[in-house]
C-alpha positions as CSV (number, residue, x, y, z in Angstrom):
1,M,0.0,0.0,0.0
2,S,1.4,3.4,-1.0
3,K,1.8,6.2,1.6
4,Y,1.3,9.9,1.0
5,V,1.7,13.2,2.8
6,F,-1.1,15.5,1.8
7,I,-0.4,19.3,2.4
8,A,-3.5,21.3,1.6
9,K,-4.1,25.0,2.1
10,Y,-7.7,25.9,3.1
11,S,-9.4,28.5,1.0
12,I,-10.7,31.7,2.6
13,D,-14.2,30.5,2.3
14,A,-13.4,27.3,4.1
15,I,-11.7,29.2,6.9
16,K,-14.8,31.4,7.2
17,G,-17.0,28.3,7.4
18,M,-14.9,26.7,10.1
19,I,-15.0,29.9,12.2
20,S,-18.8,30.3,11.8
21,S,-19.4,26.6,12.6
22,P,-16.5,24.9,14.4
23,Q,-16.3,21.2,13.9
24,D,-13.9,18.3,14.0
25,R,-12.3,18.4,10.6
26,K,-10.2,15.3,11.3
27,D,-13.3,13.1,11.4
28,A,-14.6,14.6,8.2
29,I,-11.2,14.0,6.5
30,G,-11.0,10.5,7.8
31,Q,-14.5,9.7,6.5
32,L,-13.6,11.1,3.0
33,L,-10.4,9.1,2.9
34,S,-12.3,6.0,3.8
35,A,-14.9,6.6,1.1
36,A,-12.0,6.9,-1.4
37,G,-10.6,3.5,-0.3
38,M,-7.7,5.1,1.7
39,S,-6.9,5.2,5.4
40,M,-5.5,8.1,7.5
41,T,-2.4,7.5,9.6
42,D,-2.2,10.9,11.2
43,C,-3.6,14.4,10.7
44,F,-2.3,17.8,11.8
45,F,-3.5,21.4,11.3
46,S,-1.5,24.6,11.0
47,P,-3.7,27.6,11.9
48,S,-0.9,30.0,11.1
49,S,-0.6,28.8,7.5
50,A,-4.2,27.6,7.0
51,R,-3.0,24.2,6.1
52,V,-3.9,20.6,6.9
53,V,-1.2,18.0,6.8
54,L,-2.1,14.4,6.8
55,I,-0.4,11.0,6.3
56,A,-2.5,8.5,4.5
57,E,-2.3,5.1,2.8
58,G,-4.0,3.8,-0.3
59,P,-3.7,3.0,-4.0
60,A,-2.6,5.7,-6.4
61,K,-5.9,5.7,-8.3
62,A,-7.7,6.5,-5.0
63,R,-5.2,9.3,-4.3
64,D,-5.7,10.8,-7.7
65,A,-9.5,10.7,-7.4
66,L,-9.4,12.2,-4.0
67,V,-7.1,15.1,-5.1
68,M,-9.4,15.8,-8.0
69,M,-12.5,15.9,-5.7
70,I,-10.8,18.0,-3.1
71,M,-9.7,20.6,-5.7
72,A,-13.1,20.7,-7.3
73,S,-14.7,21.3,-3.9
74,G,-13.3,24.8,-3.7
75,S,-12.3,24.2,0.0
76,F,-8.6,24.3,-0.8
77,D,-6.2,26.5,-2.8
78,L,-4.5,25.0,-5.9
79,D,-1.0,25.2,-4.3
80,S,-1.9,22.1,-2.3
81,E,0.4,19.0,-2.9
82,V,0.7,15.3,-2.3
83,I,4.1,13.7,-1.6
84,D,4.7,10.0,-2.0
85,I,6.7,8.6,0.9
86,V,8.4,5.3,1.6
87,D,10.0,3.8,4.7
88,S,13.7,3.1,5.0
89,D,13.6,-0.4,3.7
90,E,11.7,0.7,0.6
91,F,14.1,3.5,0.1
92,I,17.0,1.1,0.1
93,D,15.2,-1.0,-2.5
94,C,14.8,2.1,-4.6
95,M,18.5,2.8,-4.4
96,K,19.4,-0.7,-5.5
97,Q,17.0,-0.6,-8.4
98,A,18.3,2.8,-9.4
99,G,21.8,1.4,-9.4
100,Q,20.8,-1.3,-11.7
101,L,19.1,1.2,-14.1
102,V,22.3,3.3,-14.4
103,S,23.8,1.0,-17.1
104,A,20.6,1.2,-19.2
105,Y,20.6,5.0,-19.3
106,K,22.1,6.8,-22.2
107,A,22.4,10.6,-22.0
108,A,21.2,12.7,-24.9
109,G,24.0,13.2,-27.5
110,Q,26.0,10.1,-26.4
């Protein structure tokens, strides 16, 4: 299962809505992730930057659909991002595979 860090900046309208009707956004985010076929590992909020940062797991297709839906909602600014993350063992595997691919690469003009 792939892991991701979502960093999303709330829109001004979303912040206004949260102020006028405070509610637990972590539960709402968890329910949305679950509906998309993903699970939330952790969730944090940054009031000073109007961002939500969450770590989630799930398939890439679910991640992409979720990002499209979130951006279409208008609740977040378009400078939000998703970062794929791996643990140390997976990172070592990536290094080994990259080392094997070096011999297959030919730079332009060579």
